[in-house]
PDB file of the backbone (N, CA, C, O) and the ligand in Angstrom, with CONECT records:
HET     ZN  A 101       1
ATOM      1  N   MET A   1       0.838  -1.196   0.000  1.00  0.00           N
ATOM      2  CA  MET A   1       0.000   0.000   0.000  1.00  0.00           C
ATOM      3  C   MET A   1       0.872   1.245   0.000  1.00  0.00           C
ATOM      4  O   MET A   1       1.665   1.467   0.914  1.00  0.00           O
ATOM      5  N   GLU A   2       0.715   2.029  -1.014  1.00  0.00           N
ATOM      6  CA  GLU A   2       1.484   3.270  -1.090  1.00  0.00           C
ATOM      7  C   GLU A   2       0.909   4.290  -0.117  1.00  0.00           C
ATOM      8  O   GLU A   2      -0.306   4.434   0.020  1.00  0.00           O
ATOM      9  N   ARG A   3       1.810   4.989   0.550  1.00  0.00           N
ATOM     10  CA  ARG A   3       1.363   5.970   1.544  1.00  0.00           C
ATOM     11  C   ARG A   3       1.798   7.363   1.139  1.00  0.00           C
ATOM     12  O   ARG A   3       2.853   7.555   0.533  1.00  0.00           O
ATOM     13  N   LEU A   4       0.981   8.310   1.479  1.00  0.00           N
ATOM     14  CA  LEU A   4       1.363   9.697   1.275  1.00  0.00           C
ATOM     15  C   LEU A   4       2.332  10.104   2.369  1.00  0.00           C
ATOM     16  O   LEU A   4       2.355   9.513   3.449  1.00  0.00           O
ATOM     17  N   ASN A   5       3.125  11.116   2.080  1.00  0.00           N
ATOM     18  CA  ASN A   5       4.088  11.572   3.085  1.00  0.00           C
ATOM     19  C   ASN A   5       3.448  12.518   4.099  1.00  0.00           C
ATOM     20  O   ASN A   5       4.096  12.966   5.044  1.00  0.00           O
ATOM     21  N   HIS A   6       2.200  12.805   3.891  1.00  0.00           N
ATOM     22  CA  HIS A   6       1.452  13.540   4.897  1.00  0.00           C
ATOM     23  C   HIS A   6       0.095  12.871   5.029  1.00  0.00           C
ATOM     24  O   HIS A   6      -0.396  12.245   4.090  1.00  0.00           O
ATOM     25  N   LYS A   7      -0.484  13.004   6.159  1.00  0.00           N
ATOM     26  CA  LYS A   7      -1.707  12.263   6.442  1.00  0.00           C
ATOM     27  C   LYS A   7      -2.873  12.771   5.612  1.00  0.00           C
ATOM     28  O   LYS A   7      -3.201  13.958   5.620  1.00  0.00           O
ATOM     29  N   LEU A   8      -3.477  11.856   4.911  1.00  0.00           N
ATOM     30  CA  LEU A   8      -4.705  12.175   4.202  1.00  0.00           C
ATOM     31  C   LEU A   8      -5.681  11.050   4.485  1.00  0.00           C
ATOM     32  O   LEU A   8      -5.500   9.922   4.028  1.00  0.00           O
ATOM     33  N   ASP A   9      -6.690  11.362   5.226  1.00  0.00           N
ATOM     34  CA  ASP A   9      -7.715  10.345   5.440  1.00  0.00           C
ATOM     35  C   ASP A   9      -9.085  10.945   5.170  1.00  0.00           C
ATOM     36  O   ASP A   9      -9.264  12.163   5.157  1.00  0.00           O
ATOM     37  N   CYS A  10     -10.025  10.072   4.959  1.00  0.00           N
ATOM     38  CA  CYS A  10     -11.357  10.508   4.597  1.00  0.00           C
ATOM     39  C   CYS A  10     -12.076  11.070   5.817  1.00  0.00           C
ATOM     40  O   CYS A  10     -12.197  10.411   6.850  1.00  0.00           O
ATOM     41  N   LYS A  11     -12.546  12.298   5.671  1.00  0.00           N
ATOM     42  CA  LYS A  11     -13.259  12.924   6.786  1.00  0.00           C
ATOM     43  C   LYS A  11     -14.678  12.374   6.913  1.00  0.00           C
ATOM     44  O   LYS A  11     -15.339  12.543   7.938  1.00  0.00           O
ATOM     45  N   ALA A  12     -15.124  11.721   5.861  1.00  0.00           N
ATOM     46  CA  ALA A  12     -16.489  11.208   5.858  1.00  0.00           C
ATOM     47  C   ALA A  12     -16.600   9.838   6.524  1.00  0.00           C
ATOM     48  O   ALA A  12     -17.523   9.594   7.301  1.00  0.00           O
ATOM     49  N   CYS A  13     -15.649   8.939   6.214  1.00  0.00           N
ATOM     50  CA  CYS A  13     -15.759   7.577   6.725  1.00  0.00           C
ATOM     51  C   CYS A  13     -14.514   7.119   7.476  1.00  0.00           C
ATOM     52  O   CYS A  13     -14.528   6.057   8.098  1.00  0.00           O
ATOM     53  N   GLY A  14     -13.430   7.910   7.427  1.00  0.00           N
ATOM     54  CA  GLY A  14     -12.254   7.616   8.227  1.00  0.00           C
ATOM     55  C   GLY A  14     -11.256   6.677   7.603  1.00  0.00           C
ATOM     56  O   GLY A  14     -10.215   6.405   8.201  1.00  0.00           O
ATOM     57  N   THR A  15     -11.538   6.174   6.421  1.00  0.00           N
ATOM     58  CA  THR A  15     -10.616   5.237   5.799  1.00  0.00           C
ATOM     59  C   THR A  15      -9.371   5.949   5.282  1.00  0.00           C
ATOM     60  O   THR A  15      -9.404   7.145   4.994  1.00  0.00           O
ATOM     61  N   ILE A  16      -8.279   5.207   5.168  1.00  0.00           N
ATOM     62  CA  ILE A  16      -7.075   5.771   4.570  1.00  0.00           C
ATOM     63  C   ILE A  16      -6.762   5.069   3.254  1.00  0.00           C
ATOM     64  O   ILE A  16      -5.689   5.261   2.682  1.00  0.00           O
ATOM     65  N   TYR A  17      -7.686   4.269   2.785  1.00  0.00           N
ATOM     66  CA  TYR A  17      -7.512   3.625   1.494  1.00  0.00           C
ATOM     67  C   TYR A  17      -7.971   4.578   0.413  1.00  0.00           C
ATOM     68  O   TYR A  17      -9.167   4.787   0.214  1.00  0.00           O
ATOM     69  N   LEU A  18      -7.019   5.145  -0.275  1.00  0.00           N
ATOM     70  CA  LEU A  18      -7.311   6.182  -1.242  1.00  0.00           C
ATOM     71  C   LEU A  18      -7.304   5.625  -2.650  1.00  0.00           C
ATOM     72  O   LEU A  18      -6.574   4.686  -2.969  1.00  0.00           O
ATOM     73  N   ASP A  19      -8.123   6.218  -3.469  1.00  0.00           N
ATOM     74  CA  ASP A  19      -8.179   5.834  -4.864  1.00  0.00           C
ATOM     75  C   ASP A  19      -7.148   6.646  -5.626  1.00  0.00           C
ATOM     76  O   ASP A  19      -7.414   7.777  -6.032  1.00  0.00           O
ATOM     77  N   ILE A  20      -5.958   6.060  -5.822  1.00  0.00           N
ATOM     78  CA  ILE A  20      -4.845   6.774  -6.436  1.00  0.00           C
ATOM     79  C   ILE A  20      -4.590   6.230  -7.829  1.00  0.00           C
ATOM     80  O   ILE A  20      -4.242   5.059  -7.981  1.00  0.00           O
ATOM     81  N   PRO A  21      -4.758   7.056  -8.841  1.00  0.00           N
ATOM     82  CA  PRO A  21      -4.513   6.593 -10.214  1.00  0.00           C
ATOM     83  C   PRO A  21      -3.049   6.322 -10.458  1.00  0.00           C
ATOM     84  O   PRO A  21      -2.186   6.848  -9.755  1.00  0.00           O
ATOM     85  N   ASP A  22      -2.765   5.500 -11.454  1.00  0.00           N
ATOM     86  CA  ASP A  22      -1.384   5.116 -11.766  1.00  0.00           C
ATOM     87  C   ASP A  22      -0.551   6.302 -12.225  1.00  0.00           C
ATOM     88  O   ASP A  22       0.657   6.357 -11.998  1.00  0.00           O
ATOM     89  N   ASP A  23      -1.211   7.242 -12.868  1.00  0.00           N
ATOM     90  CA  ASP A  23      -0.484   8.397 -13.415  1.00  0.00           C
ATOM     91  C   ASP A  23      -0.658   9.628 -12.520  1.00  0.00           C
ATOM     92  O   ASP A  23      -0.809  10.755 -12.992  1.00  0.00           O
ATOM     93  N   VAL A  24      -0.631   9.369 -11.218  1.00  0.00           N
ATOM     94  CA  VAL A  24      -0.864  10.453 -10.264  1.00  0.00           C
ATOM     95  C   VAL A  24       0.144  11.587 -10.430  1.00  0.00           C
ATOM     96  O   VAL A  24       1.339  11.360 -10.623  1.00  0.00           O
ATOM     97  N   ARG A  25      -0.362  12.790 -10.351  1.00  0.00           N
ATOM     98  CA  ARG A  25       0.480  13.989 -10.420  1.00  0.00           C
ATOM     99  C   ARG A  25       0.156  14.866  -9.223  1.00  0.00           C
ATOM    100  O   ARG A  25      -0.778  14.602  -8.465  1.00  0.00           O
ATOM    101  N   ASN A  26       0.948  15.910  -9.076  1.00  0.00           N
ATOM    102  CA  ASN A  26       0.753  16.788  -7.927  1.00  0.00           C
ATOM    103  C   ASN A  26      -0.647  17.389  -7.874  1.00  0.00           C
ATOM    104  O   ASN A  26      -1.172  17.692  -6.803  1.00  0.00           O
ATOM    105  N   VAL A  27      -1.232  17.552  -9.042  1.00  0.00           N
ATOM    106  CA  VAL A  27      -2.539  18.204  -9.092  1.00  0.00           C
ATOM    107  C   VAL A  27      -3.677  17.191  -9.234  1.00  0.00           C
ATOM    108  O   VAL A  27      -4.831  17.562  -9.445  1.00  0.00           O
ATOM    109  N   THR A  28      -3.330  15.908  -9.113  1.00  0.00           N
ATOM    110  CA  THR A  28      -4.347  14.882  -9.236  1.00  0.00           C
ATOM    111  C   THR A  28      -5.262  14.878  -8.008  1.00  0.00           C
ATOM    112  O   THR A  28      -4.778  14.750  -6.883  1.00  0.00           O
ATOM    113  N   PRO A  29      -6.553  15.014  -8.205  1.00  0.00           N
ATOM    114  CA  PRO A  29      -7.468  14.938  -7.077  1.00  0.00           C
ATOM    115  C   PRO A  29      -7.555  13.504  -6.549  1.00  0.00           C
ATOM    116  O   PRO A  29      -7.667  12.550  -7.319  1.00  0.00           O
ATOM    117  N   ILE A  30      -7.501  13.372  -5.218  1.00  0.00           N
ATOM    118  CA  ILE A  30      -7.549  12.066  -4.581  1.00  0.00           C
ATOM    119  C   ILE A  30      -8.919  11.866  -3.948  1.00  0.00           C
ATOM    120  O   ILE A  30      -9.438  12.740  -3.253  1.00  0.00           O
ATOM    121  N   HIS A  31      -9.480  10.716  -4.201  1.00  0.00           N
ATOM    122  CA  HIS A  31     -10.792  10.405  -3.650  1.00  0.00           C
ATOM    123  C   HIS A  31     -10.707   9.176  -2.760  1.00  0.00           C
ATOM    124  O   HIS A  31      -9.860   8.302  -2.949  1.00  0.00           O
ATOM    125  N   CYS A  32     -11.599   9.132  -1.796  1.00  0.00           N
ATOM    126  CA  CYS A  32     -11.714   7.962  -0.932  1.00  0.00           C
ATOM    127  C   CYS A  32     -12.149   6.759  -1.762  1.00  0.00           C
ATOM    128  O   CYS A  32     -13.082   6.843  -2.561  1.00  0.00           O
ATOM    129  N   SER A  33     -11.458   5.639  -1.561  1.00  0.00           N
ATOM    130  CA  SER A  33     -11.807   4.442  -2.320  1.00  0.00           C
ATOM    131  C   SER A  33     -13.024   3.744  -1.732  1.00  0.00           C
ATOM    132  O   SER A  33     -13.592   2.844  -2.351  1.00  0.00           O
ATOM    133  N   SER A  34     -13.418   4.158  -0.546  1.00  0.00           N
ATOM    134  CA  SER A  34     -14.542   3.528   0.114  1.00  0.00           C
ATOM    135  C   SER A  34     -15.857   4.239  -0.193  1.00  0.00           C
ATOM    136  O   SER A  34     -16.839   3.605  -0.579  1.00  0.00           O
ATOM    137  N   CYS A  35     -15.868   5.561  -0.020  1.00  0.00           N
ATOM    138  CA  CYS A  35     -17.125   6.282  -0.193  1.00  0.00           C
ATOM    139  C   CYS A  35     -17.078   7.299  -1.324  1.00  0.00           C
ATOM    140  O   CYS A  35     -18.107   7.872  -1.682  1.00  0.00           O
ATOM    141  N   GLY A  36     -15.893   7.530  -1.891  1.00  0.00           N
ATOM    142  CA  GLY A  36     -15.804   8.421  -3.023  1.00  0.00           C
ATOM    143  C   GLY A  36     -15.663   9.889  -2.674  1.00  0.00           C
ATOM    144  O   GLY A  36     -15.665  10.743  -3.560  1.00  0.00           O
ATOM    145  N   GLN A  37     -15.542  10.190  -1.392  1.00  0.00           N
ATOM    146  CA  GLN A  37     -15.386  11.565  -0.949  1.00  0.00           C
ATOM    147  C   GLN A  37     -14.094  12.171  -1.480  1.00  0.00           C
ATOM    148  O   GLN A  37     -13.039  11.539  -1.418  1.00  0.00           O
ATOM    149  N   PHE A  38     -14.172  13.381  -1.997  1.00  0.00           N
ATOM    150  CA  PHE A  38     -12.956  14.083  -2.404  1.00  0.00           C
ATOM    151  C   PHE A  38     -12.156  14.441  -1.165  1.00  0.00           C
ATOM    152  O   PHE A  38     -12.677  15.045  -0.227  1.00  0.00           O
ATOM    153  N   ILE A  39     -10.883  14.062  -1.171  1.00  0.00           N
ATOM    154  CA  ILE A  39     -10.046  14.261   0.022  1.00  0.00           C
ATOM    155  C   ILE A  39      -9.078  15.414  -0.171  1.00  0.00           C
ATOM    156  O   ILE A  39      -8.908  16.238   0.728  1.00  0.00           O
ATOM    157  N   GLY A  40      -8.453  15.482  -1.313  1.00  0.00           N
ATOM    158  CA  GLY A  40      -7.503  16.552  -1.552  1.00  0.00           C
ATOM    159  C   GLY A  40      -6.659  16.233  -2.764  1.00  0.00           C
ATOM    160  O   GLY A  40      -6.943  15.297  -3.512  1.00  0.00           O
ATOM    161  N   TYR A  41      -5.637  17.008  -2.944  1.00  0.00           N
ATOM    162  CA  TYR A  41      -4.738  16.769  -4.058  1.00  0.00           C
ATOM    163  C   TYR A  41      -3.494  16.037  -3.584  1.00  0.00           C
ATOM    164  O   TYR A  41      -3.103  16.128  -2.420  1.00  0.00           O
ATOM    165  N   TRP A  42      -2.889  15.318  -4.500  1.00  0.00           N
ATOM    166  CA  TRP A  42      -1.725  14.490  -4.166  1.00  0.00           C
ATOM    167  C   TRP A  42      -0.658  15.303  -3.442  1.00  0.00           C
ATOM    168  O   TRP A  42      -0.126  14.859  -2.425  1.00  0.00           O
ATOM    169  N   ALA A  43      -0.343  16.484  -3.955  1.00  0.00           N
ATOM    170  CA  ALA A  43       0.619  17.360  -3.314  1.00  0.00           C
ATOM    171  C   ALA A  43      -0.042  18.715  -3.124  1.00  0.00           C
ATOM    172  O   ALA A  43      -0.033  19.552  -4.027  1.00  0.00           O
ATOM    173  N   SER A  44      -0.596  18.920  -1.983  1.00  0.00           N
ATOM    174  CA  SER A  44      -1.322  20.155  -1.707  1.00  0.00           C
ATOM    175  C   SER A  44      -0.561  21.044  -0.751  1.00  0.00           C
ATOM    176  O   SER A  44      -1.031  22.130  -0.410  1.00  0.00           O
TER     177      SER A  44
HETATM  178 ZN    ZN A 101     -14.607   7.747   2.725  1.00  0.00          ZN2+
END
């Protein structure tokens, strides 16, 4: 499981399993893999 260097967890359901695309970039929006909540950008 790849981890971010800063904590990003879902404020809606608390999971840390993020839906991270293979071609993730700094401006890629990250969504919760459990409920789909927008969490933030890869490098914010
Ligand atoms: Zn969630």
